[in-house]
C-alpha positions, 0 to 999 in steps of 0.5 A, a space after each residue: 549032357 542034358 539040356 533044360 528049358 526055363 519056364 516063367 510063371 507069373 513073376 517066378 522062373 523055374 527049370 522046365 522040362 521042354 522047349 517050345 516050337 518057336 524056340 526050336 524054329 529060332 535056331 533052325 531045328 525041326 521037331 524031328 531033328 530035336 527029338 533025334 538030339 534028345 531035346 524035349 518038346 512041349 507042343 502046348 507051349 507057345 512062348 519063346 524065351 531068349 534064355 532058352 534060345 541061348 541055352 539051345 545054341 550053347 548046347 549045340 555048340 558044345 558038341 551035340 550033333 548038328 542037324 547036318 550030321 543027323 541028316 547023313 544018318 537017316 
């Protein structure tokens, strides 16, 4: 299952490729954990969109491995 971010430019929005650090921080994921889950990160983005936070929460609740599970497989 792939997960996509939403990117807004001017008054339009489109499907993006990666999530910002602020969006990951909002749901409690570190950069390392996000990369292990296959979630793309854009370090240049500094914005946080509620749609992306909701998308990440839904992705993690639908069977993606949780960070606690990942910590056991170091």
